[in-house]
Residue, then its C-alpha position, 0 to 999 in steps of 0.5 A: x914285452x913289446x906287445x905288452x907296450x903297445x897294449x898299455x898304451x891302446x888302453x891308456x888311448x881308449x881311456x883318454x878319449x873316453x873321459x875326453x868324450x863325457x859329456x858334462x851335465x849340471x843340476x837343474x832346479x829353483x826354489x824358493x825360500x827354506x821348505x825349496x828342495x832346490x837350497x843349501x845344503x843340496x843332501x840328494x844323491x844327483x845321480x839317480x834321476x828320481x831324487x825328488x821332485x823338481x830336481x833335474x840333471x841337465x846336459x850342460x854342453x859349455x861345462x860350466x854349471x851355475x847357482x843363483x841367490x836371488x833375493x839377500x842382497x838387503x831387506x827383501x821387498x814386500x812381495x819376496x817370499x824368501x831367497x830363490x836358489x836357481x842350479x843351472x848349465x851355462x850357455x858359455x864360460x865366464x870371460x875369465x874362464x876362472x870357477x868364483x862366486x861373487x855378486x853380479x847383475x842378472x835380468x837387472x837384479x844384484x844377485x850372488x852367483x857362483x860358476x863352477x867347471x866340471x861334471x856336477x859341480x853345481x851340486x853340495x858334494x864333488x864327483x869324483x874324478x877317478x872313474x872306476x876305468x880309470x883306476x883299474x887302468x891305472x892298476x894294470x900299468x902299475x901291476x905291468x911295471x912292479x910286478x910283471x916286467x913288461x916296460 
């Protein structure tokens, strides 16, 4: 019985270590106007590297992703071709470490920008937090606790 507890603790430690060591990723793309593939809605399967030309999944050491929309803060200038949407990895987190969307100034222009923290969070759909490894470990622990009487 004691070896079962040790095995469960070891598996839990391995899963937590693997989850914490996962590199977070962001969508990287830029497009202008309605015909671009980077705007909303964003219907692509971002885990497929061949999803669409110009859309990339990039490693993001900070873990913070962003989506910026330019050209939506009033009348377009004559040289604008429509709103530009850019998705990117941020070099560092916002100063307050809060996920949000707001108007801000970027390169001397007023833009609408969203900040999020998480793997591929700047795509339209969230990637589920529970991976198959975590789900399997939870099922093993539940089985051992309720049915095998190890704990």
